C-alpha positions, 0 to 999 in steps of 0.5 A, spaced: 439 263 354 438 258 359 432 256 363 434 259 369 436 266 366 429 266 363 426 265 369 430 270 372 428 275 367 420 273 369 421 274 376 425 281 375 418 283 371 414 281 377 417 284 382 419 291 379 413 291 375 407 288 378 410 289 385 413 295 386 409 298 380 416 300 376 413 301 370 419 304 367 422 297 368 418 295 362 422 298 357 429 294 360 424 288 360 420 288 353 423 287 346 421 292 342 415 288 339 412 286 345 405 283 345 400 282 351 395 277 349 389 278 354 382 274 354 377 278 351 381 284 349 385 286 342 392 284 342 396 290 346 403 291 342 409 295 345 411 296 352 408 303 352 401 300 351 402 294 356 403 300 362 396 301 362 394 294 364 398 295 371 396 302 372 388 300 371 389 294 376 394 298 381 388 304 381 383 299 383 387 295 388 393 300 390 396 295 395 396 289 390 402 284 390 403 278 386 406 271 388 409 266 384 407 259 386 410 256 380 415 257 375 417 253 369 421 254 363 423 250 357 427 253 351 425 260 350 418 260 354 417 261 361 410 259 365 408 262 371 402 260 376 401 266 380 396 269 385 394 276 386 391 279 392 389 286 394 384 290 397 379 294 392 379 301 393 378 304 386 373 302 381 374 296 377 370 292 372 364 297 373 364 296 380 365 301 385 370 300 390 368 295 396 374 295 401 374 288 400 380 284 401 380 280 394 385 274 391 385 271 384 389 266 380 392 266 374 397 263 369 402 267 364 406 264 359 412 268 356 416 268 350 423 271 351 427 273 345 435 276 346 434 276 354 428 280 354 420 278 354 417 278 347 410 276 348 406 274 354 399 270 354 395 271 361 389 267 363 386 270 370 381 268 374 377 274 373 370 270 374 373 269 381 375 276 382 368 279 379 364 274 384 369 277 390 368 284 389 360 283 387 360 284 379 357 278 378 353 272 383 352 265 382 346 261 385 347 258 392 348 251 390 351 252 383 352 244 381 346 242 385 
């Protein structure tokens, strides 16, 4: 598969699952042995287990929108730099809803196999999100 085909599959993933909330699309988009690598969590295997991630995020941020800022492909790998925007309307990270509009960035690398996503490594800016919803705080002048 070519780079443009692989990028199209990732774009479809972002649109259908992340933005439209169509979890059934995971069955089409993910390889049978799909693995999600997420910092601080045990690797998640299979499209059914993966579905818990967008469900939890959408519960906390029901109007969430993911915007692809950059998409680069080489061979069977696609790297996405993205920004997520939404309103904190449900509990997240143990923090009650704040009603705040938030945005956070991240980078994801996908490995594709036979026109499906076989693996995904995600590096989200959870500290930036945690600061926005009040889960953590930093001194006013952290670098002074």
